[in-house]
C-alpha positions in Angstrom: 76.3 97.1 108.0 76.9 99.1 111.1 77.1 98.0 114.8 74.8 100.2 116.9 77.2 99.8 119.9 80.4 100.6 118.1 82.1 104.0 118.8 83.4 104.4 115.3 80.0 103.4 113.7 78.4 106.1 115.8 81.1 108.6 114.6 80.5 107.6 110.9 76.7 108.0 111.5 77.3 111.5 112.9 75.9 110.5 116.3 79.2 111.5 117.9 81.1 114.5 116.7 84.5 114.2 115.0 87.0 116.4 113.2 86.5 114.9 109.7 89.5 115.0 107.3 88.2 112.8 104.5 85.0 111.0 103.5 83.8 109.1 100.5 81.3 106.2 99.9 83.7 103.6 101.6 85.9 105.5 104.0 85.6 108.0 106.8 88.7 109.7 108.3 89.0 111.9 111.3 91.5 113.4 113.7 92.5 111.1 116.6 91.3 112.6 119.9 94.5 111.4 121.6 97.2 112.1 119.0 100.7 110.8 119.5 102.0 112.8 116.5 101.4 116.3 115.2 99.3 114.8 112.4 97.3 111.7 113.6 94.3 110.6 111.6 92.1 107.5 111.8 90.9 105.9 108.6 87.9 103.6 109.0 85.7 101.6 106.7 82.0 102.7 106.5 81.0 99.2 107.3 81.6 97.4 110.6 84.6 95.1 110.3 85.9 94.3 113.8 89.6 93.9 112.9 92.2 92.9 110.4 91.7 89.2 111.0 88.1 89.6 109.7 89.1 91.0 106.3 87.9 88.6 103.5 87.0 88.5 99.9 83.7 90.2 100.5 85.0 93.2 102.4 88.7 93.6 101.3 87.7 96.4 98.9 87.3 98.6 101.9 91.0 98.2 102.8 92.0 99.2 99.2 89.7 102.2 99.4 91.3 103.2 102.8 94.8 103.1 101.3 93.6 105.2 98.3 92.0 107.7 100.8 95.3 107.9 102.7 97.2 108.6 99.6 94.7 111.3 98.5 94.8 112.9 102.0 98.6 112.9 102.0 98.6 114.6 98.6 95.9 117.2 99.5 97.7 118.0 102.8 101.2 117.9 101.2 102.4 115.2 103.6 105.4 113.5 102.1 106.3 111.1 104.9 104.0 109.3 107.2 103.5 106.0 109.1 100.4 103.8 108.8 99.6 101.5 111.8 96.9 98.9 112.3 96.5 97.1 115.6 94.6 93.8 115.6 93.3 92.6 119.0 93.5 94.0 122.5 97.0 92.7 123.2 98.2 94.5 120.1 96.7 97.8 121.3 93.4 97.8 119.5 91.0 99.7 121.8 88.0 100.1 119.4 86.9 96.9 117.8 86.3 98.5 114.4 89.0 98.1 111.7 91.0 101.3 111.5 94.4 102.6 110.3 96.4 105.3 112.0 98.1 107.8 109.8 100.8 109.7 111.6 103.1 112.4 110.4 104.9 115.6 111.4 107.6 114.2 113.5 110.8 112.2 112.9 109.9 108.6 113.8 112.2 105.9 115.1 111.7 102.2 115.4 111.8 100.4 118.7 109.9 99.1 121.6 108.1 102.4 122.4 109.6 104.8 119.9 107.7 107.2 117.7 110.5 109.7 117.4 
């Protein structure tokens, strides 16, 4: 099921252009329009799930398929080291209320309050 007002649902439907990097029956992945790393992709389920707190027994297969797609993309693009991030809720930094995972690579990453590298 899609949400007609959701930005990512519109991207999946082809109503808004994107730079696709991966697609299958469950997952759509595209380049982030505001990347914070040399490689920065977004992996989204092809059904509308607003956020991680709404993952349940009926839709959790989409999360598994996303992580399979991330691994396939990393192998295809010869990316050996990467970070996966999911933000759940506005205070955590989620700006589009459609479950998505950021895949970032191409820079040495640190760990800290505002550190990516």
